[in-house]
C-alpha positions as CSV (number, residue, x, y, z in Angstrom):
1,X,5.8,124.7,90.3
2,X,1.9,124.6,91.2
3,X,-0.3,126.5,89.1
4,X,-2.1,129.1,91.0
5,X,-4.4,131.0,87.9
6,X,-8.0,132.1,88.6
7,X,-10.7,130.0,86.5
8,X,-13.8,131.1,85.3
9,X,-16.3,129.8,88.2
10,X,-18.5,127.7,85.3
11,X,-16.4,125.0,84.7
12,X,-16.8,122.5,87.5
13,X,-14.9,119.7,89.1
14,X,-15.6,116.2,87.7
15,X,-16.8,113.6,90.6
16,X,-15.9,110.2,91.4
17,X,-19.0,108.7,90.4
18,X,-18.4,110.7,87.0
19,X,-15.3,109.4,86.3
20,X,-16.6,105.8,87.7
21,X,-19.4,105.8,84.4
22,X,-16.9,107.0,82.0
23,X,-14.1,104.3,82.8
24,X,-17.1,101.3,83.0
25,X,-18.5,102.7,79.8
26,X,-15.3,102.4,77.9
27,X,-13.4,99.3,79.4
28,X,-16.9,97.3,78.5
29,X,-17.8,98.0,75.1
30,X,-13.9,97.2,74.7
31,X,-13.8,94.2,76.7
32,X,-17.4,92.9,76.8
33,X,-19.1,94.0,73.2
34,X,-15.8,93.8,71.4
35,X,-14.8,90.0,72.7
36,X,-18.7,89.5,72.0
37,X,-19.0,88.2,75.8
38,X,-22.2,88.3,77.4
39,X,-21.0,87.4,80.5
40,X,-21.0,89.9,83.7
41,X,-17.7,91.9,83.8
42,X,-15.9,94.2,86.2
43,X,-13.0,96.9,86.3
44,X,-9.7,95.6,86.4
45,X,-9.1,95.6,90.4
46,X,-5.3,96.7,90.2
47,X,-5.0,100.6,88.5
48,X,-1.7,102.2,87.0
49,X,-1.8,105.5,87.1
50,X,0.7,107.6,84.5
51,X,1.6,110.6,86.0
52,X,3.9,113.8,84.3
53,X,2.7,116.1,87.2
54,X,0.3,118.2,84.8
55,X,-3.4,119.2,86.0
56,X,-4.5,116.7,83.4
57,X,-2.6,113.3,85.0
58,X,-3.0,114.9,88.8
59,X,-6.7,115.4,88.4
60,X,-6.8,111.6,87.3
61,X,-5.1,110.7,90.4
62,X,-7.2,112.3,92.9
63,X,-10.0,110.9,91.4
64,X,-9.0,107.7,91.6
65,X,-7.4,108.1,94.9
66,X,-10.6,109.1,96.5
67,X,-12.2,106.1,94.4
68,X,-10.1,103.5,96.1
69,X,-10.8,105.3,99.7
70,X,-14.3,104.9,98.5
71,X,-13.8,101.4,97.8
72,X,-11.4,100.1,100.6
73,X,-14.5,101.3,103.4
74,X,-16.6,99.2,101.7
75,X,-13.9,96.3,102.1
76,X,-13.2,95.9,98.1
77,X,-10.1,95.6,96.5
78,X,-8.6,98.2,94.8
79,X,-4.9,99.0,94.3
80,X,-3.6,102.2,92.6
81,X,-0.1,102.4,91.8
82,X,1.1,106.0,89.8
83,X,4.1,105.9,88.0
84,X,6.3,108.9,87.5
85,X,8.8,108.8,84.2
86,X,12.3,110.8,84.9
87,X,13.2,111.0,81.0
88,X,16.8,112.0,82.4
89,X,16.7,114.6,79.2
90,X,17.5,117.5,81.9
91,X,19.6,117.6,84.8
92,X,16.9,118.7,86.6
93,X,14.3,116.0,85.4
94,X,15.4,113.8,88.5
95,X,14.3,116.8,91.1
96,X,10.9,117.0,89.6
97,X,9.9,113.4,89.2
98,X,11.2,113.4,93.0
99,X,8.5,116.8,93.3
100,X,5.4,115.2,91.5
101,X,6.3,111.8,93.5
102,X,6.3,113.7,96.4
103,X,3.0,115.1,96.3
104,X,1.0,112.3,95.1
105,X,2.5,110.3,98.3
106,X,0.7,113.1,100.2
107,X,-2.3,112.0,98.6
108,X,-1.8,108.6,99.9
109,X,-1.2,107.0,96.2
110,X,1.2,104.5,96.2
111,X,4.0,105.6,93.8
112,X,7.2,104.4,91.6
113,X,9.7,106.4,89.8
114,X,10.8,105.3,86.6
115,X,14.4,106.6,85.2
116,X,14.5,105.6,81.3
117,X,18.0,103.7,80.1
118,X,19.4,105.4,77.1
119,X,21.7,103.9,75.1
120,X,24.9,103.3,76.4
121,X,27.6,106.2,74.7
122,X,24.8,108.4,73.5
123,X,25.0,111.7,73.8
124,X,22.9,113.9,76.2
125,X,19.5,112.6,75.6
126,X,17.7,115.8,75.2
127,X,19.9,116.1,72.4
128,X,19.5,112.8,70.7
129,X,17.9,113.4,67.0
130,X,14.2,112.7,67.0
131,X,14.2,112.7,70.3
132,X,10.6,113.1,71.2
133,X,10.1,109.8,69.5
134,X,13.3,107.9,71.3
135,X,11.3,109.0,74.6
136,X,7.7,107.8,73.8
137,X,9.3,104.9,72.9
138,X,11.3,104.4,76.2
139,X,8.7,105.8,78.2
140,X,5.7,103.2,77.4
141,X,8.0,100.2,77.0
142,X,9.1,101.3,80.7
143,X,5.1,102.0,82.1
144,X,4.3,98.4,80.0
145,X,7.4,96.4,82.3
146,X,6.5,98.2,85.1
147,X,2.7,97.3,85.1
148,X,3.5,94.0,84.2
149,X,5.7,93.5,86.9
150,X,2.8,95.2,89.6
151,X,0.3,92.5,87.6
152,X,-1.5,95.8,86.9
153,X,-4.0,95.3,83.7
154,X,-4.8,98.9,82.9
155,X,-3.1,101.9,82.4
156,X,-5.3,105.0,83.2
157,X,-3.7,107.9,81.8
158,X,-5.7,111.7,81.6
159,X,-5.8,112.7,77.8
160,X,-9.0,115.2,77.8
161,X,-11.7,116.3,75.3
162,X,-9.3,119.1,73.9
163,X,-6.8,117.1,73.4
164,X,-9.2,114.8,71.1
165,X,-10.1,117.6,69.6
166,X,-6.4,118.4,69.3
167,X,-5.6,115.5,67.7
168,X,-8.4,115.2,65.4
169,X,-7.1,118.5,63.8
170,X,-3.7,117.7,63.8
171,X,-4.5,114.5,61.6
172,X,-7.2,116.5,59.4
173,X,-4.6,118.9,58.0
174,X,-2.3,116.0,57.4
175,X,-4.6,114.0,55.6
176,X,-5.9,111.3,57.6
177,X,-9.6,110.1,56.8
178,X,-11.5,107.3,57.8
179,X,-10.3,105.7,61.5
180,X,-7.5,108.7,61.4
181,X,-10.6,111.1,62.2
182,X,-12.3,108.7,64.6
183,X,-10.3,110.4,67.4
184,X,-8.1,108.9,70.4
185,X,-9.7,105.6,71.3
186,X,-11.4,105.7,75.3
187,X,-9.1,102.1,75.2
188,X,-6.4,101.1,73.3
189,X,-3.4,98.7,73.6
190,X,0.0,99.9,74.4
191,X,2.0,101.7,72.0
192,X,5.6,101.0,71.1
193,X,6.3,97.6,73.2
194,X,5.6,95.3,70.7
195,X,7.4,91.8,71.2
196,X,7.6,92.2,75.1
197,X,6.0,89.6,76.8
198,X,3.4,90.0,79.2
199,X,3.1,93.5,77.8
200,X,2.1,93.6,73.9
201,X,-0.2,91.3,73.0
202,X,1.2,88.8,75.3
203,X,1.2,87.3,79.1
204,X,-1.6,84.5,78.6
205,X,-2.7,82.3,76.0
206,X,-6.1,80.8,74.9
207,X,-7.0,77.1,72.9
208,X,-8.2,78.0,69.8
209,X,-10.9,75.6,68.7
210,X,-11.1,74.7,65.4
211,X,-14.6,73.7,63.7
212,X,-14.6,69.8,62.9
213,X,-16.1,70.5,59.3
214,X,-13.0,71.8,58.4
215,X,-9.8,70.3,56.8
216,X,-6.7,71.1,58.7
217,X,-3.4,69.4,58.1
218,X,-2.7,71.3,61.4
219,X,-5.3,70.4,63.5
220,X,-7.2,67.7,61.8
221,X,-5.0,65.4,59.6
222,X,-1.4,65.4,61.5
223,X,-1.7,63.8,64.9
224,X,1.8,63.6,65.4
225,X,1.7,67.2,66.4
226,X,0.6,69.2,69.6
227,X,2.7,72.1,70.4
228,X,4.2,71.3,73.6
229,X,7.1,69.0,72.5
230,X,10.0,67.0,74.2
231,X,13.0,65.2,72.9
232,X,10.8,61.8,73.1
233,X,7.7,63.9,71.4
234,X,8.1,61.5,68.3
235,X,7.4,58.5,70.2
236,X,3.8,59.9,71.4
237,X,0.8,60.8,69.3
238,X,-2.5,63.2,70.3
239,X,-5.6,63.1,68.2
240,X,-6.8,66.4,68.5
241,X,-3.9,68.3,69.0
242,X,-4.3,72.2,70.9
243,X,-3.2,75.0,68.9
244,X,-2.7,78.2,71.7
245,X,-2.3,81.6,71.0
246,X,-1.3,84.4,73.0
247,X,-3.2,87.2,74.5
248,X,-3.5,89.8,77.5
249,X,-1.1,92.3,77.6
250,X,-1.8,95.8,79.2
251,X,-4.3,98.4,77.7
252,X,-4.7,102.3,78.3
253,X,-7.6,103.0,79.1
254,X,-8.8,107.5,78.8
255,X,-11.7,107.7,81.2
256,X,-11.4,111.4,81.4
257,X,-12.1,112.3,77.2
258,X,-15.4,113.0,77.5
259,X,-14.0,116.4,80.0
260,X,-12.8,119.6,78.9
261,X,-10.0,120.7,80.0
262,X,-11.2,123.4,82.6
263,X,-12.9,120.5,84.0
264,X,-9.8,119.2,85.0
265,X,-8.0,121.8,86.0
266,X,-11.1,123.2,88.3
267,X,-10.7,119.7,90.2
268,X,-7.4,120.6,91.2
269,X,-8.0,124.2,92.3
270,X,-11.3,122.9,94.1
271,X,-9.4,120.3,96.0
272,X,-5.9,122.2,96.4
273,X,-4.3,119.1,94.2
274,X,-0.9,120.3,93.1
275,X,0.1,120.2,89.9
276,X,2.9,121.6,87.1
277,X,2.7,123.9,84.0
278,X,4.8,123.7,81.0
279,X,5.1,127.1,79.8
280,X,6.7,125.7,76.2
281,X,2.9,123.7,75.4
282,X,1.7,127.3,74.7
283,X,4.4,128.4,72.3
284,X,2.6,128.7,69.0
285,X,6.2,128.8,67.3
286,X,7.6,126.0,69.1
287,X,5.5,122.5,67.6
288,X,1.6,122.2,64.6
289,X,0.2,120.9,68.0
290,X,0.7,124.0,69.5
291,X,0.0,126.3,67.0
292,X,-3.6,124.4,66.8
293,X,-3.4,124.8,70.3
294,X,-3.3,128.4,70.4
295,X,-6.1,128.6,67.3
296,X,-8.4,127.0,69.3
297,X,-7.6,129.0,72.7
298,X,-8.2,132.6,70.5
299,X,-11.5,131.3,68.4
300,X,-9.5,131.9,65.4
301,X,-10.7,129.0,63.5
302,X,-13.8,128.8,61.2
303,X,-17.1,127.3,62.1
304,X,-16.1,124.4,60.5
305,X,-12.7,123.7,62.4
306,X,-14.0,124.0,65.7
307,X,-14.7,122.3,68.7
308,X,-18.4,121.3,68.5
309,X,-17.8,120.7,64.3
310,X,-14.3,118.6,64.9
311,X,-16.6,116.4,67.9
312,X,-19.2,116.1,65.6
313,X,-16.7,115.0,62.7
314,X,-15.6,112.3,65.3
315,X,-18.8,111.0,66.5
316,X,-19.4,110.3,62.8
317,X,-16.3,109.0,61.9
318,X,-16.7,106.6,64.6
319,X,-20.4,105.9,63.0
320,X,-18.8,105.4,59.9
321,X,-16.0,103.2,61.3
322,X,-18.9,100.9,62.8
323,X,-20.8,100.2,60.0
324,X,-18.0,99.7,57.6
325,X,-16.5,96.7,60.3
326,X,-20.4,95.4,60.1
327,X,-20.4,95.3,56.5
328,X,-16.8,94.0,56.4
329,X,-18.0,91.2,58.5
330,X,-21.3,90.3,56.1
331,X,-18.6,89.9,53.5
332,X,-16.2,88.0,55.9
333,X,-19.1,85.5,56.3
334,X,-19.2,84.8,52.3
335,X,-15.6,83.8,52.8
336,X,-15.1,80.4,53.1
337,X,-11.9,78.6,55.2
338,X,-11.4,75.1,53.5
339,X,-7.7,74.8,55.4
340,X,-6.0,76.0,58.5
341,X,-3.0,75.4,59.5
342,X,-1.6,77.8,62.1
343,X,1.8,75.4,62.9
344,X,3.1,75.8,59.2
345,X,1.1,79.6,59.2
346,X,-1.3,78.7,55.8
347,X,-4.6,79.1,55.3
348,X,-6.1,78.1,52.0
349,X,-9.5,80.5,51.8
350,X,-12.4,81.1,49.2
351,X,-13.2,84.1,48.3
352,X,-17.0,84.9,47.9
353,X,-19.3,85.0,43.9
354,X,-18.5,88.4,42.1
355,X,-22.0,89.1,42.2
356,X,-22.2,88.7,46.6
357,X,-20.0,91.3,48.1
358,X,-22.8,93.6,50.5
359,X,-22.8,97.0,50.5
360,X,-24.7,99.4,52.9
361,X,-27.7,101.3,52.1
362,X,-28.0,104.7,50.5
363,X,-31.0,107.2,49.9
364,X,-29.8,108.7,46.8
365,X,-32.1,109.2,44.5
366,X,-29.7,109.9,41.6
367,X,-29.0,106.6,39.8
368,X,-25.0,108.0,38.6
369,X,-24.3,109.2,42.1
370,X,-26.0,106.6,44.0
371,X,-24.1,103.9,41.6
372,X,-20.8,105.8,42.4
373,X,-21.3,105.7,46.5
374,X,-21.9,102.1,46.3
375,X,-18.6,101.0,44.3
376,X,-16.9,103.4,46.7
377,X,-18.5,102.0,49.8
378,X,-17.6,98.5,48.1
379,X,-14.2,98.8,47.8
380,X,-14.1,101.0,51.5
381,X,-15.4,96.8,52.7
382,X,-12.9,94.9,50.6
383,X,-10.3,97.0,51.7
384,X,-10.9,96.7,55.2
385,X,-11.9,92.6,54.7
386,X,-8.8,92.5,53.2
387,X,-6.9,93.8,55.5
388,X,-8.0,91.8,58.4
389,X,-7.3,88.5,56.7
390,X,-4.0,89.4,55.6
391,X,-3.1,90.0,59.1
392,X,-4.1,86.6,60.5
393,X,-0.4,85.4,59.1
394,X,1.1,88.4,58.4
395,X,5.1,88.9,59.6
396,X,4.4,92.2,60.7
397,X,2.0,93.9,64.0
398,X,-1.7,95.0,63.5
399,X,-2.2,97.9,61.8
400,X,1.3,98.3,60.4
401,X,0.1,98.7,56.9
402,X,-2.5,101.9,56.1
403,X,-5.3,100.6,54.6
404,X,-4.6,102.5,51.4
405,X,-1.8,99.9,51.0
406,X,-4.4,97.5,49.8
407,X,-7.0,99.4,47.7
408,X,-5.2,98.0,44.7
409,X,-5.1,94.5,45.1
410,X,-8.9,93.9,46.5
411,X,-10.0,93.3,42.6
412,X,-7.7,90.4,42.6
413,X,-9.3,88.5,45.5
414,X,-12.4,90.4,45.2
415,X,-13.5,90.6,42.0
416,X,-16.0,92.7,39.9
417,X,-19.2,91.2,37.8
418,X,-18.0,90.1,34.5
419,X,-21.1,91.0,32.1
420,X,-19.9,88.0,29.7
421,X,-18.7,85.4,31.7
422,X,-18.2,86.1,35.4
423,X,-15.6,82.8,35.3
424,X,-13.5,84.3,33.4
425,X,-12.7,87.3,35.7
426,X,-11.2,85.0,37.9
427,X,-9.0,82.3,35.7
428,X,-6.5,84.6,35.0
429,X,-5.0,84.9,38.3
430,X,-1.5,85.9,39.7
431,X,0.2,85.1,42.6
432,X,0.8,88.4,44.4
433,X,2.5,89.1,48.1
434,X,0.4,92.3,50.5
435,X,1.4,92.7,53.5
436,X,3.8,90.6,54.3
437,X,1.5,87.6,52.9
438,X,1.9,85.9,49.7
439,X,-1.5,84.8,47.9
440,X,-1.2,81.8,45.8
441,X,-4.1,81.3,43.2
442,X,-4.9,77.5,43.7
443,X,-7.4,77.4,40.3
444,X,-5.2,76.1,38.0
445,X,-5.2,72.8,36.5
446,X,-3.5,70.1,38.8
447,X,-2.0,68.7,36.6
448,X,0.4,72.2,36.1
449,X,0.8,71.8,40.2
450,X,3.5,70.8,42.3
451,X,3.6,67.8,43.9
452,X,2.8,69.5,47.6
453,X,0.4,71.6,45.5
454,X,-1.4,68.9,44.5
455,X,-1.7,67.1,48.1
456,X,-3.6,70.6,48.9
457,X,-5.8,70.6,46.4
458,X,-6.2,66.8,46.6
459,X,-7.5,67.6,50.6
460,X,-9.9,70.7,49.5
461,X,-11.5,68.5,46.6
462,X,-12.0,65.8,49.4
463,X,-13.8,68.4,51.4
464,X,-15.6,70.3,49.1
465,X,-17.6,67.2,47.9
466,X,-18.6,66.1,52.1
467,X,-19.8,69.9,52.5
468,X,-22.4,69.6,50.1
469,X,-24.7,71.8,52.5
470,X,-22.5,74.8,52.4
471,X,-25.0,78.2,52.2
472,X,-23.2,78.9,49.3
473,X,-24.0,75.2,47.6
474,X,-25.3,76.9,44.8
475,X,-22.0,79.0,43.4
476,X,-20.4,76.4,44.5
477,X,-21.8,74.2,41.8
478,X,-19.9,76.6,38.9
479,X,-16.6,77.5,41.9
480,X,-15.3,74.3,42.5
481,X,-11.0,73.3,42.1
482,X,-11.5,72.1,38.7
483,X,-14.0,74.8,37.6
484,X,-11.7,78.3,38.4
485,X,-13.0,78.3,41.5
486,X,-11.4,81.7,43.9
487,X,-9.7,80.1,46.0
488,X,-6.1,80.9,47.7
489,X,-3.3,79.8,49.2
490,X,-2.2,82.4,51.9
491,X,1.2,82.1,53.6
492,X,3.8,84.3,54.9
493,X,6.0,85.6,52.2
494,X,9.0,84.0,51.8
495,X,11.9,85.7,53.7
496,X,14.1,88.4,52.0
497,X,17.7,87.4,50.9
498,X,20.6,87.9,53.8
499,X,17.7,89.0,56.3
500,X,16.3,85.7,58.5
501,X,15.0,86.8,61.3
502,X,16.4,85.5,64.2
503,X,16.2,84.2,67.9
504,X,19.7,83.5,70.0
505,X,18.5,81.7,73.3
506,X,21.6,81.0,75.5
507,X,19.9,78.2,77.8
508,X,21.1,76.7,81.4
509,X,21.0,72.7,81.9
510,X,18.5,72.3,84.7
511,X,18.9,69.6,87.4
512,X,15.8,68.7,88.9
513,X,15.5,69.0,92.6
514,X,14.2,65.2,92.9
515,X,17.1,63.9,90.4
516,X,18.5,60.7,91.2
517,X,21.8,61.4,90.4
518,X,21.5,64.2,93.6
519,X,19.8,61.2,95.8
520,X,21.7,61.5,99.3
521,X,21.5,56.9,99.1
522,X,20.4,54.2,96.4
523,X,17.2,53.7,97.8
524,X,16.4,57.1,97.3
525,X,17.7,57.1,93.3
526,X,16.3,53.9,92.6
527,X,13.0,55.6,93.6
528,X,13.5,58.5,91.3
529,X,14.7,56.8,88.1
530,X,11.6,56.6,86.6
531,X,10.5,59.7,87.3
532,X,11.1,62.2,85.1
533,X,11.2,65.9,85.3
534,X,8.2,67.9,85.7
535,X,9.6,71.1,86.5
536,X,11.5,72.6,83.6
537,X,13.2,75.7,83.7
538,X,12.3,77.4,80.6
539,X,14.1,80.9,79.0
540,X,11.9,83.9,78.8
541,X,9.6,84.1,76.2
542,X,10.6,85.9,72.6
543,X,8.8,86.4,69.3
544,X,10.0,85.2,66.5
545,X,9.3,87.0,63.1
546,X,6.1,88.6,64.3
547,X,4.6,85.0,64.3
548,X,5.5,82.5,67.5
549,X,6.6,82.9,70.5
550,X,9.0,80.3,71.6
551,X,10.6,79.3,74.9
552,X,13.1,76.3,75.9
553,X,14.5,74.6,78.4
554,X,17.6,71.8,78.7
555,X,16.7,69.4,81.0
556,X,19.3,66.8,82.6
557,X,18.2,63.2,81.4
558,X,16.9,60.3,83.1
559,X,19.7,57.5,85.1
560,X,19.2,55.3,82.3
561,X,20.1,58.1,80.0
562,X,23.0,58.9,81.8
563,X,24.4,55.4,82.4
564,X,25.5,55.4,78.6
565,X,27.3,59.1,78.6
566,X,30.5,58.9,79.4
567,X,31.7,60.0,82.7
568,X,28.4,59.4,84.1
569,X,30.0,59.2,87.5
570,X,31.7,62.7,87.1
571,X,28.2,64.3,85.9
572,X,27.1,66.1,88.2
573,X,30.7,68.0,87.9
574,X,30.3,67.7,83.9
575,X,27.1,69.7,83.9
576,X,28.0,72.6,86.8
577,X,30.7,73.5,84.2
578,X,29.2,72.9,81.4
579,X,29.0,76.5,79.0
580,X,25.3,77.1,78.3
581,X,23.7,75.3,75.3
582,X,23.5,78.1,72.7
583,X,20.1,77.2,70.5
584,X,19.0,79.7,67.8
585,X,15.6,79.8,66.2
586,X,15.9,81.2,62.6
587,X,14.2,80.0,59.6
588,X,13.7,76.6,57.4
589,X,16.0,76.9,54.3
590,X,17.0,74.9,51.4
591,X,20.4,73.9,52.5
592,X,19.3,72.6,55.8
593,X,17.2,70.5,53.6
594,X,20.4,69.5,51.8
595,X,22.1,68.6,54.7
596,X,19.3,66.3,56.3
597,X,19.1,64.5,52.9
598,X,23.2,64.0,53.1
599,X,23.5,62.7,56.5
600,X,20.8,60.3,55.9
601,X,21.8,59.0,52.3
602,X,25.4,59.0,52.9
603,X,28.4,58.6,55.8
604,X,28.1,60.4,58.9
605,X,30.5,63.6,58.8
606,X,29.6,65.0,61.9
607,X,31.4,63.2,65.0
608,X,31.7,64.5,68.4
609,X,34.6,63.6,71.1
610,X,31.7,61.2,73.0
611,X,30.1,59.6,69.7
612,X,29.4,58.9,66.4
613,X,26.0,59.4,65.0
614,X,24.9,55.9,63.5
615,X,24.3,55.7,59.3
616,X,21.0,53.9,58.2
617,X,20.5,51.5,55.5
618,X,18.5,52.0,52.4
619,X,15.5,54.1,53.2
620,X,15.6,56.4,55.7
621,X,11.7,56.3,57.7
622,X,11.9,59.6,59.2
623,X,13.4,61.6,55.8
624,X,10.1,60.0,54.5
625,X,7.8,61.4,57.7
626,X,9.8,64.8,57.0
627,X,9.0,64.9,53.2
628,X,5.4,63.6,53.5
629,X,4.7,66.3,56.0
630,X,6.1,69.2,54.5
631,X,4.3,68.2,50.7
632,X,1.2,68.0,52.8
633,X,1.4,71.3,55.2
634,X,4.1,73.4,54.0
635,X,4.1,72.9,50.1
636,X,6.2,74.5,47.6
637,X,8.2,77.6,49.0
638,X,6.0,77.8,51.8
639,X,8.0,75.2,53.7
640,X,11.2,77.8,53.9
641,X,9.1,80.0,56.0
642,X,9.0,77.4,58.8
643,X,10.9,78.1,62.2
644,X,13.8,76.0,62.2
645,X,15.7,75.3,65.9
646,X,19.4,74.6,65.6
647,X,22.8,74.5,67.6
648,X,25.2,77.2,67.3
649,X,28.2,76.6,65.0
650,X,31.3,76.0,67.1
651,X,29.2,74.4,70.4
652,X,31.5,70.8,70.7
653,X,33.2,71.5,67.8
654,X,30.6,72.1,65.1
655,X,32.0,73.0,62.2
656,X,28.4,74.4,61.3
657,X,25.1,75.4,62.7
658,X,23.4,72.1,63.5
659,X,19.5,71.8,62.3
660,X,17.8,69.9,64.9
661,X,14.2,70.3,64.5
662,X,10.9,72.2,63.2
663,X,9.1,73.3,66.8
664,X,5.6,74.4,65.4
665,X,5.6,71.4,63.9
666,X,6.4,69.2,66.9
667,X,9.2,67.3,64.4
668,X,12.7,66.4,64.8
669,X,14.4,66.4,62.3
670,X,16.1,63.2,61.0
671,X,19.1,61.5,62.8
672,X,18.8,65.0,65.0
673,X,17.6,63.3,68.2
674,X,20.0,60.6,68.2
675,X,22.8,62.6,67.4
676,X,21.7,65.5,70.1
677,X,22.4,62.9,72.6
678,X,25.9,62.5,71.7
679,X,26.6,66.1,72.6
680,X,25.1,65.5,75.8
681,X,23.3,64.2,78.5
682,X,20.4,66.6,78.6
683,X,16.7,67.1,77.1
684,X,15.8,70.2,75.0
685,X,12.0,71.1,75.1
686,X,10.3,73.7,73.7
687,X,7.1,74.9,74.2
688,X,5.3,78.4,71.4
689,X,1.8,79.8,70.5
690,X,0.7,81.7,68.2
691,X,0.9,85.3,68.2
692,X,-2.3,87.1,69.1
693,X,-5.0,87.9,65.9
694,X,-8.6,89.1,66.3
695,X,-10.5,85.9,65.9
696,X,-13.7,87.3,64.9
697,X,-12.3,87.0,60.8
698,X,-11.5,82.7,61.6
699,X,-14.9,82.4,63.6
700,X,-17.1,84.5,60.4
701,X,-15.3,82.9,57.8
702,X,-15.9,79.4,59.7
703,X,-12.7,78.3,60.5
704,X,-13.0,78.4,64.6
705,X,-16.1,77.1,66.7
706,X,-18.2,80.3,67.9
707,X,-18.9,80.7,71.4
């Protein structure tokens, strides 16, 4: 029911200019300052609102509607859409959602009710174990998809200053520190939606521009590569292939964080905006959050835990976090990317000299206290930096692992200075795994390395000797490869046995409208024969192993290829009745390599009803090319973390799944391209993008061109 309690006269309602001032500040700080862009930015033109019906979200909805009307009067195109979630948790939830929707419609706001879809077979949603956790996930996913479908970039929520205080107190009581005490962020990426294309860190792409002076097996040294592949791509080369990185997604913005709850209530009352009040929010015995709210409202907390002190803690934590990030950036500048290959998800990095780690300044007059504080601060900087580097390669979402999980590993890559010999401190490196990334030292004697490692080491040495003007050349004289340099190969950690990440795609064969087999006359057929399809129908984008986005298409071949296919005259009937092509993206395995070597050197064992796979005599040049590229770009066990495309066992009588290609390397496996033609008159195409990462570390470490 609508709230009607009397309020003190002191709180003032929020005005539209106040809302816009906070919205602009939060939006620009996140989008402009964080991206280091100097261009003039504007607020998004399509706004989404998450409205529960409470005073907070209804006040926000009213203010946004007033802004929308003002903009329309001045000829500006602003569209506000409100989303009301029906949790389906109670019988009356649908009625409540309809009531809130009616209020919003009366305000003149376009509104959509989002009904949560609970798993089939589950009991009453409210009785599901961990209901709040599941409801939160489903709620954000529904909101995210709705924003994507409406082409909305920003979803506004009604969190206020009291929420910020309660959240920080809760985190403080739970033992949080650092970023956990920096309060609710005004702008953040939508949570609980990882892997949903167009919602979480996806929806568009940018081209990563590598520095030309960086050795890059993925960008510069292999002209065969490209991030878009077709079945005849092994015949086409590009000297500088483009690497696409996913970007985009929905952002949550909280423009009312600087206002107390009382101001939001005043906004509703002064403008006769209805809202609902949930009595369970005030039951101090129900949740810990309610208990904190009760203590705050009754003013029973000590001064150090009262709102002014907590807000001061939030501000100080934000300043400290920014200072740590700035010092982390300085440390990243002392790291040097020697080789980067996102097609194989590998990175060769030279970490800094033990004596060069930046530290913050301190005004302490106590030498011992100053030394301890400096050591602690240095450790914080190293920990944050190590996580930022790891997340470039990691098969986990950003901030998946807490900072404390990185604390015990900083000394391995950022060694403390040795009073005797700093080189000794980095000459005893051991391989370790952290945050889903394997760190392998490249400071051993080259004779002890595998062939693949030697190839990378040789590439590093060549690059190093051709760059004598490095800013840290005074350290390089003693810290090169043969001198036990602080150099590491970073790659995705090996897959856990029987837990290979797998994606299944059922792809329909696409017959282009202009295809010659659909021609109405011989002359039209002749004209279209040499025109390849330019309109492939791709599957939706999907995220594999938290690293690569993939999509596929299967296209009917050209007339020339169809004429070699049995039953050419009945090709349309064949295609119309054909089952979907079952493709799988999984990890490349040793058994795949053994299988490829077998079919390249022995009589083929896999036949289809349409033909046989030809056997090559003597050495197979495709196998040689595969071996060379794996040795150069994916040495040792690294190659067995690559994505592989295969056709599912059972398709066209196959008695095993058939490995086809390494898609990110744009490479068909030996013999598979030709054998695929015997299975059907179609071509398989794919596109891929690397996951969205923070490009600032790549730029600071010299791997990308700065804008």
